[in-house]
GUGURO-832564 format. One record per residue (C-alpha): y, x, z; residue in three letters; residue number from 1. Coordinates in steps of 0.2 Angstrom, whole numbers. Each point is the difference from the previous one (the first is absolute). Example, Ala and Ser with C-alpha at 12.3 -4.5 7.8 and 13.67 -1.06 7.14 Angstrom:
2
<c2=-22; c1=62; c3=39; residuo=ALA; num=1>
<c2=17; c1=6; c3=-3; residuo=SER; num=2>
REM end
This chain:
433
<c2=0; c1=0; c3=0; residuo=MET; num=1>
<c2=12; c1=14; c3=5; residuo=PHE; num=2>
<c2=0; c1=7; c3=-18; residuo=GLN; num=3>
<c2=4; c1=-17; c3=-8; residuo=ASP; num=4>
<c2=14; c1=-2; c3=12; residuo=LEU; num=5>
<c2=8; c1=17; c3=-2; residuo=ILE; num=6>
<c2=-2; c1=-2; c3=-19; residuo=ASN; num=7>
<c2=8; c1=-17; c3=1; residuo=ARG; num=8>
<c2=-15; c1=-9; c3=-7; residuo=ASN; num=9>
<c2=0; c1=-11; c3=16; residuo=LYS; num=10>
<c2=14; c1=-6; c3=11; residuo=SER; num=11>
<c2=4; c1=0; c3=18; residuo=ILE; num=12>
<c2=6; c1=-17; c3=7; residuo=GLY; num=13>
<c2=12; c1=-1; c3=15; residuo=ILE; num=14>
<c2=-1; c1=-16; c3=9; residuo=ILE; num=15>
<c2=16; c1=-3; c3=10; residuo=GLY; num=16>
<c2=17; c1=9; c3=-5; residuo=LEU; num=17>
<c2=10; c1=1; c3=15; residuo=GLY; num=18>
<c2=5; c1=16; c3=10; residuo=TYR; num=19>
<c2=-18; c1=7; c3=-1; residuo=VAL; num=20>
<c2=-6; c1=-6; c3=-17; residuo=GLY; num=21>
<c2=15; c1=4; c3=-10; residuo=LEU; num=22>
<c2=2; c1=18; c3=4; residuo=PRO; num=23>
<c2=-19; c1=2; c3=-2; residuo=LEU; num=24>
<c2=0; c1=-8; c3=-17; residuo=ALA; num=25>
<c2=15; c1=11; c3=-6; residuo=VAL; num=26>
<c2=-9; c1=16; c3=7; residuo=LEU; num=27>
<c2=-17; c1=-5; c3=-8; residuo=PHE; num=28>
<c2=9; c1=-4; c3=-17; residuo=SER; num=29>
<c2=4; c1=19; c3=-2; residuo=LYS; num=30>
<c2=-19; c1=3; c3=-3; residuo=LYS; num=31>
<c2=-8; c1=-17; c3=-3; residuo=PHE; num=32>
<c2=2; c1=-16; c3=-9; residuo=ASP; num=33>
<c2=6; c1=-12; c3=13; residuo=VAL; num=34>
<c2=1; c1=-19; c3=1; residuo=ILE; num=35>
<c2=12; c1=-6; c3=14; residuo=GLY; num=36>
<c2=-4; c1=-18; c3=6; residuo=PHE; num=37>
<c2=10; c1=-11; c3=12; residuo=ASP; num=38>
<c2=0; c1=-19; c3=2; residuo=ILE; num=39>
<c2=19; c1=0; c3=1; residuo=ASP; num=40>
<c2=5; c1=-2; c3=-18; residuo=ASP; num=41>
<c2=18; c1=3; c3=4; residuo=GLU; num=42>
<c2=-4; c1=16; c3=8; residuo=LYS; num=43>
<c2=-10; c1=5; c3=-16; residuo=ILE; num=44>
<c2=15; c1=-4; c3=-11; residuo=GLN; num=45>
<c2=12; c1=11; c3=11; residuo=GLU; num=46>
<c2=-13; c1=15; c3=-1; residuo=TYR; num=47>
<c2=-1; c1=-2; c3=-19; residuo=ARG; num=48>
<c2=19; c1=2; c3=-1; residuo=GLN; num=49>
<c2=-1; c1=16; c3=11; residuo=GLY; num=50>
<c2=7; c1=-9; c3=16; residuo=LYS; num=51>
<c2=-8; c1=8; c3=15; residuo=ASP; num=52>
<c2=0; c1=-14; c3=13; residuo=LEU; num=53>
<c2=-8; c1=12; c3=13; residuo=THR; num=54>
<c2=13; c1=15; c3=-2; residuo=GLY; num=55>
<c2=-15; c1=12; c3=1; residuo=GLU; num=56>
<c2=-2; c1=6; c3=-18; residuo=VAL; num=57>
<c2=17; c1=-3; c3=-9; residuo=GLY; num=58>
<c2=5; c1=-6; c3=-17; residuo=TYR; num=59>
<c2=-4; c1=15; c3=-10; residuo=GLU; num=60>
<c2=-18; c1=2; c3=7; residuo=ASN; num=61>
<c2=-3; c1=-18; c3=-3; residuo=LEU; num=62>
<c2=6; c1=-1; c3=-18; residuo=LYS; num=63>
<c2=-10; c1=15; c3=-5; residuo=LYS; num=64>
<c2=-16; c1=-4; c3=9; residuo=SER; num=65>
<c2=-8; c1=-10; c3=-15; residuo=ASN; num=66>
<c2=-8; c1=-12; c3=13; residuo=ILE; num=67>
<c2=-6; c1=-16; c3=-7; residuo=HIS; num=68>
<c2=7; c1=-13; c3=12; residuo=PHE; num=69>
<c2=-7; c1=-17; c3=1; residuo=THR; num=70>
<c2=-2; c1=-15; c3=10; residuo=SER; num=71>
<c2=-15; c1=-6; c3=-10; residuo=ASP; num=72>
<c2=-16; c1=4; c3=9; residuo=PRO; num=73>
<c2=-9; c1=0; c3=-17; residuo=GLU; num=74>
<c2=8; c1=16; c3=-5; residuo=GLU; num=75>
<c2=-9; c1=9; c3=14; residuo=LEU; num=76>
<c2=-16; c1=-3; c3=-9; residuo=LYS; num=77>
<c2=4; c1=16; c3=-10; residuo=LYS; num=78>
<c2=-1; c1=10; c3=16; residuo=ALA; num=79>
<c2=-15; c1=8; c3=8; residuo=SER; num=80>
<c2=8; c1=9; c3=15; residuo=PHE; num=81>
<c2=9; c1=-12; c3=11; residuo=PHE; num=82>
<c2=12; c1=4; c3=15; residuo=VAL; num=83>
<c2=5; c1=-14; c3=11; residuo=ILE; num=84>
<c2=16; c1=3; c3=9; residuo=ALA; num=85>
<c2=6; c1=-17; c3=8; residuo=VAL; num=86>
<c2=7; c1=-3; c3=17; residuo=PRO; num=87>
<c2=-10; c1=-3; c3=15; residuo=THR; num=88>
<c2=12; c1=-9; c3=12; residuo=PRO; num=89>
<c2=-4; c1=-9; c3=17; residuo=ILE; num=90>
<c2=2; c1=-18; c3=4; residuo=THR; num=91>
<c2=13; c1=-7; c3=13; residuo=PRO; num=92>
<c2=-14; c1=2; c3=13; residuo=LYS; num=93>
<c2=-2; c1=19; c3=-4; residuo=LYS; num=94>
<c2=-17; c1=-2; c3=-9; residuo=LEU; num=95>
<c2=-4; c1=8; c3=-17; residuo=PRO; num=96>
<c2=5; c1=-10; c3=-15; residuo=ASP; num=97>
<c2=-12; c1=3; c3=-14; residuo=PHE; num=98>
<c2=7; c1=-13; c3=-13; residuo=LYS; num=99>
<c2=7; c1=14; c3=-11; residuo=PHE; num=100>
<c2=-15; c1=11; c3=0; residuo=ILE; num=101>
<c2=-12; c1=-14; c3=-2; residuo=ASP; num=102>
<c2=10; c1=-7; c3=-15; residuo=SER; num=103>
<c2=1; c1=18; c3=-8; residuo=ALA; num=104>
<c2=-19; c1=2; c3=3; residuo=SER; num=105>
<c2=-3; c1=-17; c3=-10; residuo=GLU; num=106>
<c2=12; c1=6; c3=-14; residuo=VAL; num=107>
<c2=-10; c1=16; c3=-1; residuo=ALA; num=108>
<c2=-17; c1=-9; c3=0; residuo=GLY; num=109>
<c2=5; c1=-11; c3=-15; residuo=LYS; num=110>
<c2=5; c1=16; c3=-10; residuo=CYS; num=111>
<c2=-13; c1=13; c3=4; residuo=ILE; num=112>
<c2=-15; c1=5; c3=-11; residuo=SER; num=113>
<c2=-16; c1=10; c3=4; residuo=LYS; num=114>
<c2=4; c1=18; c3=5; residuo=GLY; num=115>
<c2=17; c1=-4; c3=7; residuo=ASP; num=116>
<c2=8; c1=8; c3=16; residuo=ILE; num=117>
<c2=12; c1=-9; c3=11; residuo=ILE; num=118>
<c2=10; c1=10; c3=13; residuo=VAL; num=119>
<c2=10; c1=-8; c3=14; residuo=TYR; num=120>
<c2=16; c1=8; c3=7; residuo=GLU; num=121>
<c2=5; c1=-15; c3=11; residuo=SER; num=122>
<c2=-1; c1=5; c3=19; residuo=THR; num=123>
<c2=-14; c1=-9; c3=8; residuo=VAL; num=124>
<c2=-12; c1=3; c3=15; residuo=TYR; num=125>
<c2=-16; c1=8; c3=-3; residuo=PRO; num=126>
<c2=-13; c1=-11; c3=-9; residuo=GLY; num=127>
<c2=12; c1=-11; c3=-10; residuo=VAL; num=128>
<c2=-2; c1=8; c3=-17; residuo=THR; num=129>
<c2=-19; c1=-1; c3=0; residuo=GLU; num=130>
<c2=-3; c1=-15; c3=11; residuo=GLU; num=131>
<c2=13; c1=-11; c3=-5; residuo=ARG; num=132>
<c2=7; c1=5; c3=-17; residuo=CYS; num=133>
<c2=-16; c1=5; c3=-8; residuo=GLY; num=134>
<c2=-9; c1=-17; c3=2; residuo=PRO; num=135>
<c2=16; c1=-8; c3=-7; residuo=ILE; num=136>
<c2=-1; c1=10; c3=-16; residuo=ILE; num=137>
<c2=-18; c1=-2; c3=-1; residuo=GLU; num=138>
<c2=1; c1=-19; c3=2; residuo=LYS; num=139>
<c2=15; c1=-1; c3=-13; residuo=THR; num=140>
<c2=-8; c1=11; c3=-13; residuo=SER; num=141>
<c2=-18; c1=-4; c3=2; residuo=GLY; num=142>
<c2=-4; c1=19; c3=0; residuo=LEU; num=143>
<c2=-10; c1=9; c3=13; residuo=LYS; num=144>
<c2=10; c1=11; c3=12; residuo=TYR; num=145>
<c2=-6; c1=18; c3=0; residuo=GLY; num=146>
<c2=-10; c1=-3; c3=-16; residuo=GLU; num=147>
<c2=12; c1=-8; c3=-13; residuo=ASP; num=148>
<c2=16; c1=6; c3=8; residuo=PHE; num=149>
<c2=6; c1=12; c3=14; residuo=LYS; num=150>
<c2=13; c1=0; c3=13; residuo=LEU; num=151>
<c2=11; c1=14; c3=7; residuo=GLY; num=152>
<c2=14; c1=1; c3=13; residuo=TYR; num=153>
<c2=16; c1=12; c3=-1; residuo=SER; num=154>
<c2=13; c1=-5; c3=13; residuo=PRO; num=155>
<c2=18; c1=0; c3=-5; residuo=GLU; num=156>
<c2=11; c1=12; c3=8; residuo=ARG; num=157>
<c2=17; c1=-5; c3=-8; residuo=ILE; num=158>
<c2=15; c1=3; c3=10; residuo=ASN; num=159>
<c2=14; c1=-11; c3=-7; residuo=PRO; num=160>
<c2=17; c1=8; c3=-2; residuo=GLY; num=161>
<c2=-8; c1=18; c3=2; residuo=ASP; num=162>
<c2=4; c1=11; c3=-15; residuo=LYS; num=163>
<c2=-9; c1=15; c3=7; residuo=VAL; num=164>
<c2=-17; c1=-7; c3=5; residuo=HIS; num=165>
<c2=-3; c1=-9; c3=-16; residuo=THR; num=166>
<c2=-16; c1=-7; c3=-6; residuo=LEU; num=167>
<c2=-6; c1=16; c3=-9; residuo=GLU; num=168>
<c2=5; c1=11; c3=14; residuo=ASN; num=169>
<c2=-11; c1=-8; c3=14; residuo=ILE; num=170>
<c2=-18; c1=4; c3=2; residuo=VAL; num=171>
<c2=-10; c1=-15; c3=-6; residuo=LYS; num=172>
<c2=-15; c1=-6; c3=9; residuo=ILE; num=173>
<c2=-13; c1=-7; c3=-12; residuo=VAL; num=174>
<c2=-17; c1=-7; c3=3; residuo=SER; num=175>
<c2=-14; c1=-9; c3=-9; residuo=GLY; num=176>
<c2=-15; c1=-10; c3=4; residuo=MET; num=177>
<c2=-12; c1=14; c3=-7; residuo=ASP; num=178>
<c2=1; c1=17; c3=-7; residuo=GLU; num=179>
<c2=3; c1=-5; c3=-18; residuo=GLU; num=180>
<c2=14; c1=-12; c3=4; residuo=SER; num=181>
<c2=8; c1=13; c3=11; residuo=LEU; num=182>
<c2=-1; c1=13; c3=-13; residuo=GLU; num=183>
<c2=9; c1=-11; c3=-13; residuo=ILE; num=184>
<c2=13; c1=-6; c3=12; residuo=ILE; num=185>
<c2=3; c1=18; c3=6; residuo=SER; num=186>
<c2=3; c1=6; c3=-18; residuo=ALA; num=187>
<c2=12; c1=-15; c3=-4; residuo=VAL; num=188>
<c2=11; c1=3; c3=14; residuo=TYR; num=189>
<c2=-2; c1=19; c3=-1; residuo=GLY; num=190>
<c2=9; c1=-1; c3=-17; residuo=GLU; num=191>
<c2=16; c1=-6; c3=7; residuo=VAL; num=192>
<c2=1; c1=5; c3=19; residuo=ILE; num=193>
<c2=7; c1=18; c3=1; residuo=ASP; num=194>
<c2=-3; c1=1; c3=18; residuo=ALA; num=195>
<c2=-18; c1=-2; c3=-2; residuo=GLY; num=196>
<c2=-13; c1=-13; c3=5; residuo=ILE; num=197>
<c2=-11; c1=-1; c3=16; residuo=TYR; num=198>
<c2=-17; c1=-8; c3=-4; residuo=PRO; num=199>
<c2=-5; c1=-11; c3=16; residuo=ALA; num=200>
<c2=-18; c1=-1; c3=4; residuo=SER; num=201>
<c2=0; c1=-19; c3=-2; residuo=SER; num=202>
<c2=11; c1=-15; c3=-4; residuo=ILE; num=203>
<c2=1; c1=-5; c3=18; residuo=LYS; num=204>
<c2=5; c1=17; c3=6; residuo=VAL; num=205>
<c2=15; c1=-1; c3=-13; residuo=ALA; num=206>
<c2=5; c1=-17; c3=6; residuo=GLU; num=207>
<c2=0; c1=6; c3=18; residuo=ALA; num=208>
<c2=10; c1=15; c3=-4; residuo=ALA; num=209>
<c2=14; c1=-10; c3=-7; residuo=LYS; num=210>
<c2=1; c1=-13; c3=13; residuo=VAL; num=211>
<c2=0; c1=13; c3=14; residuo=ILE; num=212>
<c2=14; c1=10; c3=-8; residuo=GLU; num=213>
<c2=12; c1=-14; c3=3; residuo=ASN; num=214>
<c2=-7; c1=-5; c3=16; residuo=SER; num=215>
<c2=2; c1=18; c3=7; residuo=GLN; num=216>
<c2=18; c1=0; c3=-6; residuo=ARG; num=217>
<c2=3; c1=-17; c3=7; residuo=ASP; num=218>
<c2=-6; c1=5; c3=18; residuo=ILE; num=219>
<c2=10; c1=16; c3=0; residuo=ASN; num=220>
<c2=16; c1=-9; c3=-5; residuo=ILE; num=221>
<c2=-4; c1=-14; c3=13; residuo=ALA; num=222>
<c2=-1; c1=14; c3=14; residuo=PHE; num=223>
<c2=17; c1=6; c3=-5; residuo=ILE; num=224>
<c2=7; c1=-17; c3=-1; residuo=ASN; num=225>
<c2=-6; c1=-4; c3=18; residuo=GLU; num=226>
<c2=7; c1=16; c3=7; residuo=ILE; num=227>
<c2=16; c1=-4; c3=-9; residuo=SER; num=228>
<c2=2; c1=-16; c3=9; residuo=MET; num=229>
<c2=-4; c1=8; c3=17; residuo=ILE; num=230>
<c2=13; c1=14; c3=-4; residuo=PHE; num=231>
<c2=13; c1=-13; c3=-3; residuo=HIS; num=232>
<c2=-3; c1=-7; c3=17; residuo=LYS; num=233>
<c2=2; c1=18; c3=7; residuo=LEU; num=234>
<c2=15; c1=4; c3=-10; residuo=GLY; num=235>
<c2=-8; c1=14; c3=-9; residuo=ILE; num=236>
<c2=3; c1=2; c3=-19; residuo=ASP; num=237>
<c2=-18; c1=0; c3=-9; residuo=THR; num=238>
<c2=5; c1=11; c3=-14; residuo=THR; num=239>
<c2=6; c1=14; c3=12; residuo=GLU; num=240>
<c2=-17; c1=-2; c3=9; residuo=VAL; num=241>
<c2=-10; c1=1; c3=-16; residuo=LEU; num=242>
<c2=10; c1=16; c3=-5; residuo=GLU; num=243>
<c2=-3; c1=8; c3=16; residuo=ALA; num=244>
<c2=-19; c1=-4; c3=0; residuo=ALA; num=245>
<c2=-1; c1=5; c3=-18; residuo=GLY; num=246>
<c2=2; c1=18; c3=4; residuo=THR; num=247>
<c2=-18; c1=0; c3=5; residuo=LYS; num=248>
<c2=-11; c1=5; c3=-15; residuo=TRP; num=249>
<c2=-12; c1=-15; c3=2; residuo=ASN; num=250>
<c2=12; c1=-14; c3=4; residuo=PHE; num=251>
<c2=-2; c1=-13; c3=-13; residuo=LEU; num=252>
<c2=16; c1=-4; c3=-10; residuo=ASP; num=253>
<c2=1; c1=-19; c3=1; residuo=PHE; num=254>
<c2=17; c1=-10; c3=1; residuo=LYS; num=255>
<c2=3; c1=-17; c3=7; residuo=PRO; num=256>
<c2=4; c1=-14; c3=-12; residuo=GLY; num=257>
<c2=-5; c1=-17; c3=-8; residuo=LEU; num=258>
<c2=-17; c1=0; c3=-7; residuo=VAL; num=259>
<c2=-2; c1=-12; c3=-15; residuo=GLY; num=260>
<c2=-5; c1=0; c3=-18; residuo=GLY; num=261>
<c2=-17; c1=-3; c3=-8; residuo=HIS; num=262>
<c2=-10; c1=14; c3=8; residuo=CYS; num=263>
<c2=3; c1=6; c3=18; residuo=ILE; num=264>
<c2=6; c1=-17; c3=5; residuo=GLY; num=265>
<c2=-15; c1=-9; c3=-7; residuo=VAL; num=266>
<c2=-15; c1=11; c3=-2; residuo=ASP; num=267>
<c2=-4; c1=2; c3=19; residuo=PRO; num=268>
<c2=-3; c1=-18; c3=1; residuo=TYR; num=269>
<c2=-15; c1=2; c3=-13; residuo=TYR; num=270>
<c2=-8; c1=13; c3=12; residuo=PHE; num=271>
<c2=3; c1=-11; c3=15; residuo=ILE; num=272>
<c2=-8; c1=-15; c3=-9; residuo=TYR; num=273>
<c2=-15; c1=10; c3=-5; residuo=LYS; num=274>
<c2=-2; c1=7; c3=18; residuo=ALA; num=275>
<c2=1; c1=-17; c3=8; residuo=GLU; num=276>
<c2=-13; c1=-7; c3=-13; residuo=GLU; num=277>
<c2=-12; c1=14; c3=7; residuo=LEU; num=278>
<c2=4; c1=-5; c3=18; residuo=GLY; num=279>
<c2=12; c1=14; c3=4; residuo=TYR; num=280>
<c2=17; c1=-4; c3=7; residuo=ASN; num=281>
<c2=12; c1=13; c3=-7; residuo=SER; num=282>
<c2=13; c1=3; c3=14; residuo=GLN; num=283>
<c2=9; c1=16; c3=-6; residuo=LEU; num=284>
<c2=3; c1=-6; c3=-18; residuo=ILE; num=285>
<c2=4; c1=-18; c3=6; residuo=SER; num=286>
<c2=13; c1=6; c3=13; residuo=THR; num=287>
<c2=8; c1=12; c3=-13; residuo=GLY; num=288>
<c2=2; c1=-15; c3=-12; residuo=ARG; num=289>
<c2=7; c1=-11; c3=14; residuo=LEU; num=290>
<c2=13; c1=13; c3=4; residuo=ILE; num=291>
<c2=6; c1=3; c3=-18; residuo=ASN; num=292>
<c2=-1; c1=-18; c3=-4; residuo=ASP; num=293>
<c2=13; c1=-4; c3=14; residuo=ASN; num=294>
<c2=12; c1=14; c3=-4; residuo=MET; num=295>
<c2=12; c1=-11; c3=-11; residuo=GLY; num=296>
<c2=1; c1=-13; c3=14; residuo=GLU; num=297>
<c2=3; c1=13; c3=13; residuo=TYR; num=298>
<c2=15; c1=8; c3=-10; residuo=ILE; num=299>
<c2=7; c1=-17; c3=-3; residuo=GLY; num=300>
<c2=1; c1=-4; c3=18; residuo=HIS; num=301>
<c2=7; c1=17; c3=4; residuo=GLU; num=302>
<c2=14; c1=-4; c3=-13; residuo=ILE; num=303>
<c2=4; c1=-16; c3=10; residuo=ILE; num=304>
<c2=0; c1=9; c3=16; residuo=LYS; num=305>
<c2=13; c1=13; c3=-7; residuo=LYS; num=306>
<c2=11; c1=-14; c3=-6; residuo=MET; num=307>
<c2=-1; c1=-9; c3=16; residuo=ASN; num=308>
<c2=4; c1=16; c3=10; residuo=HIS; num=309>
<c2=16; c1=2; c3=-10; residuo=TRP; num=310>
<c2=4; c1=-19; c3=3; residuo=ASP; num=311>
<c2=-2; c1=-5; c3=-18; residuo=LYS; num=312>
<c2=-4; c1=-18; c3=-3; residuo=LYS; num=313>
<c2=-18; c1=-1; c3=-7; residuo=ILE; num=314>
<c2=0; c1=-17; c3=-9; residuo=LYS; num=315>
<c2=9; c1=1; c3=-17; residuo=ASP; num=316>
<c2=2; c1=19; c3=2; residuo=SER; num=317>
<c2=-1; c1=11; c3=-15; residuo=ASN; num=318>
<c2=-13; c1=14; c3=-2; residuo=VAL; num=319>
<c2=-1; c1=11; c3=-15; residuo=LEU; num=320>
<c2=-18; c1=7; c3=-4; residuo=VAL; num=321>
<c2=-2; c1=14; c3=-12; residuo=PHE; num=322>
<c2=-17; c1=0; c3=-8; residuo=GLY; num=323>
<c2=-14; c1=-12; c3=-3; residuo=ILE; num=324>
<c2=-14; c1=10; c3=-8; residuo=THR; num=325>
<c2=-15; c1=5; c3=10; residuo=PHE; num=326>
<c2=4; c1=18; c3=-2; residuo=LYS; num=327>
<c2=13; c1=12; c3=-5; residuo=GLU; num=328>
<c2=5; c1=3; c3=-18; residuo=ASN; num=329>
<c2=-12; c1=-13; c3=-6; residuo=SER; num=330>
<c2=3; c1=-18; c3=-8; residuo=LYS; num=331>
<c2=-15; c1=-7; c3=8; residuo=ASP; num=332>
<c2=4; c1=-14; c3=12; residuo=ILE; num=333>
<c2=-18; c1=-6; c3=3; residuo=ARG; num=334>
<c2=-4; c1=-2; c3=18; residuo=ASN; num=335>
<c2=16; c1=8; c3=6; residuo=THR; num=336>
<c2=3; c1=-1; c3=18; residuo=LYS; num=337>
<c2=19; c1=0; c3=-2; residuo=VAL; num=338>
<c2=-2; c1=-19; c3=-2; residuo=ILE; num=339>
<c2=-6; c1=-1; c3=18; residuo=ASP; num=340>
<c2=17; c1=7; c3=6; residuo=ILE; num=341>
<c2=9; c1=-12; c3=-11; residuo=ILE; num=342>
<c2=-10; c1=-15; c3=6; residuo=ASN; num=343>
<c2=2; c1=5; c3=18; residuo=THR; num=344>
<c2=19; c1=0; c3=-2; residuo=LEU; num=345>
<c2=0; c1=-16; c3=-9; residuo=LYS; num=346>
<c2=-9; c1=-8; c3=15; residuo=GLU; num=347>
<c2=16; c1=4; c3=9; residuo=TYR; num=348>
<c2=10; c1=-9; c3=-14; residuo=GLU; num=349>
<c2=7; c1=17; c3=-6; residuo=VAL; num=350>
<c2=7; c1=1; c3=-18; residuo=ASN; num=351>
<c2=-10; c1=14; c3=-8; residuo=VAL; num=352>
<c2=7; c1=9; c3=-15; residuo=PHE; num=353>
<c2=-13; c1=11; c3=-10; residuo=LEU; num=354>
<c2=4; c1=15; c3=-11; residuo=ASN; num=355>
<c2=-13; c1=10; c3=-10; residuo=ASP; num=356>
<c2=4; c1=8; c3=-17; residuo=PRO; num=357>
<c2=-18; c1=5; c3=-2; residuo=ASN; num=358>
<c2=-7; c1=-18; c3=2; residuo=ALA; num=359>
<c2=-1; c1=-13; c3=-14; residuo=ASN; num=360>
<c2=11; c1=-14; c3=5; residuo=LYS; num=361>
<c2=-11; c1=-13; c3=-9; residuo=GLU; num=362>
<c2=-15; c1=6; c3=9; residuo=ASP; num=363>
<c2=9; c1=0; c3=17; residuo=VAL; num=364>
<c2=6; c1=-18; c3=-3; residuo=LEU; num=365>
<c2=-17; c1=-6; c3=-6; residuo=ARG; num=366>
<c2=-10; c1=9; c3=14; residuo=GLU; num=367>
<c2=12; c1=-3; c3=15; residuo=TYR; num=368>
<c2=13; c1=-12; c3=-5; residuo=ASP; num=369>
<c2=14; c1=12; c3=3; residuo=ILE; num=370>
<c2=14; c1=4; c3=-12; residuo=GLU; num=371>
<c2=4; c1=19; c3=0; residuo=LEU; num=372>
<c2=18; c1=4; c3=4; residuo=THR; num=373>
<c2=7; c1=12; c3=-13; residuo=GLU; num=374>
<c2=18; c1=2; c3=7; residuo=ASP; num=375>
<c2=-1; c1=1; c3=19; residuo=TYR; num=376>
<c2=18; c1=6; c3=2; residuo=THR; num=377>
<c2=8; c1=-17; c3=0; residuo=ASN; num=378>
<c2=-4; c1=-5; c3=18; residuo=ARG; num=379>
<c2=-2; c1=7; c3=17; residuo=LYS; num=380>
<c2=-16; c1=2; c3=9; residuo=TYR; num=381>
<c2=-5; c1=-1; c3=19; residuo=ASP; num=382>
<c2=-14; c1=12; c3=-3; residuo=SER; num=383>
<c2=-6; c1=11; c3=-14; residuo=ILE; num=384>
<c2=-19; c1=5; c3=-3; residuo=VAL; num=385>
<c2=-6; c1=14; c3=-12; residuo=ILE; num=386>
<c2=-18; c1=-7; c3=-1; residuo=ALA; num=387>
<c2=-7; c1=11; c3=-14; residuo=VAL; num=388>
<c2=4; c1=18; c3=-2; residuo=ASN; num=389>
<c2=4; c1=0; c3=-19; residuo=HIS; num=390>
<c2=8; c1=16; c3=-6; residuo=ASP; num=391>
<c2=15; c1=-11; c3=-6; residuo=ILE; num=392>
<c2=4; c1=-5; c3=18; residuo=PHE; num=393>
<c2=1; c1=18; c3=6; residuo=LYS; num=394>
<c2=17; c1=0; c3=-10; residuo=ASP; num=395>
<c2=7; c1=-14; c3=11; residuo=LEU; num=396>
<c2=16; c1=5; c3=9; residuo=LYS; num=397>
<c2=1; c1=-3; c3=19; residuo=LEU; num=398>
<c2=19; c1=-3; c3=-2; residuo=GLU; num=399>
<c2=-4; c1=-14; c3=-13; residuo=ASP; num=400>
<c2=-12; c1=-8; c3=12; residuo=LEU; num=401>
<c2=13; c1=0; c3=13; residuo=ILE; num=402>
<c2=12; c1=-8; c3=-12; residuo=SER; num=403>
<c2=-11; c1=-15; c3=-3; residuo=ILE; num=404>
<c2=-5; c1=-2; c3=18; residuo=SER; num=405>
<c2=6; c1=-15; c3=11; residuo=ASN; num=406>
<c2=6; c1=9; c3=15; residuo=GLY; num=407>
<c2=-12; c1=13; c3=8; residuo=LYS; num=408>
<c2=-11; c1=8; c3=-14; residuo=THR; num=409>
<c2=-18; c1=-3; c3=4; residuo=ILE; num=410>
<c2=-11; c1=10; c3=-12; residuo=LEU; num=411>
<c2=-19; c1=-1; c3=0; residuo=PHE; num=412>
<c2=-6; c1=15; c3=-10; residuo=ASP; num=413>
<c2=-18; c1=-4; c3=2; residuo=ILE; num=414>
<c2=-7; c1=16; c3=-8; residuo=LYS; num=415>
<c2=15; c1=11; c3=3; residuo=GLY; num=416>
<c2=8; c1=1; c3=-17; residuo=ALA; num=417>
<c2=17; c1=5; c3=6; residuo=LEU; num=418>
<c2=7; c1=13; c3=12; residuo=ASP; num=419>
<c2=-2; c1=-7; c3=18; residuo=LYS; num=420>
<c2=12; c1=13; c3=8; residuo=ASP; num=421>
<c2=14; c1=-4; c3=-13; residuo=GLU; num=422>
<c2=-3; c1=-18; c3=3; residuo=ALA; num=423>
<c2=2; c1=2; c3=19; residuo=LEU; num=424>
<c2=16; c1=10; c3=-2; residuo=LYS; num=425>
<c2=7; c1=-14; c3=-10; residuo=LEU; num=426>
<c2=-3; c1=-12; c3=14; residuo=GLY; num=427>
<c2=-15; c1=-9; c3=-9; residuo=ILE; num=428>
<c2=-13; c1=-8; c3=11; residuo=ASP; num=429>
<c2=-15; c1=9; c3=-9; residuo=TYR; num=430>
<c2=-18; c1=-5; c3=2; residuo=TRP; num=431>
<c2=-16; c1=7; c3=-9; residuo=ARG; num=432>
<c2=-18; c1=-1; c3=4; residuo=LEU; num=433>
REM end
């Protein structure tokens, strides 16, 4: 199969063209014939025009990629190597939501032929690829799993907004259901991943590796978030503590902050779910999730306390929030925890004004029913919040923030984008995690 793929006699089909699937399709298209499929026809039309909705690959790369974009699943029948890169979100009850991966598996099942390989990149707990997705494909296709078609798993490691750790520069874990599939999958990914590949011993090992990567980071950030809340009660600056502790060679470099997005804020729940299914109550991972999930609400209450301290009225007060994306220098607003700050403030009937040049205003309006404020200089604010550490916000002038403040300037610089010492010299009540 590999020779047919590299000679472009056969195609690679990418199912799901979001923040993971699109960069993967563009990268594969440098060496292979690629069919990019997504059920969103409007998105497909945008991609055909070179409009990168993710902000991850850019116009030029998209236009010269020669990807055959389609929303017609029949077109996928021309492919023989499939990659499924759809979201794996959670339900409101924090349980795995398999609707996208189930649907994508059905699409693949209707398109595959004997000898085809399907590789999953969506983050799941160990066992989902073989025990859930395999039977769906088998039922839909009428083909026998392991005999007529084979499965593999290669966890995505996309870091949205990161222009250094790009897809080709990150070691790629690959796995297959047997030696033959692993060899082919390794060869295909090996053609485009400059950093090299790591063949896992099994699909379950690869699935587990991905889900614990994000769980580990979630737990470490939760620890720093918790000590930050304690340090605030002690009147100690967390950043100064971390800088001092960081002089020891083995102190881990984690910072406090909001933990949202489609990975770290979601993936641990898949692991928690599987552990509970096996009769094990995960205490550490669950507690870490609880701490991080509540940080937005905690910050919102701290803002109210600050305004109350300075005798500012709460109801109908104005608060300016800079940033709505789930992380800095990204346009991705999925599962952003900034919304928890905003919703907490709105519970006190505060007027919240939101500015984020990186975010798409239509997406923000559709997802959160909030209109972005482009010109924020035409009113006074009782508190100002820099919620996301975009590079563009680092150019904000403290004097300008003072000029738009109503009375005492209260600045919540959550991740420390601006100079604390300078802010204090100017009489600003400055707060950071």
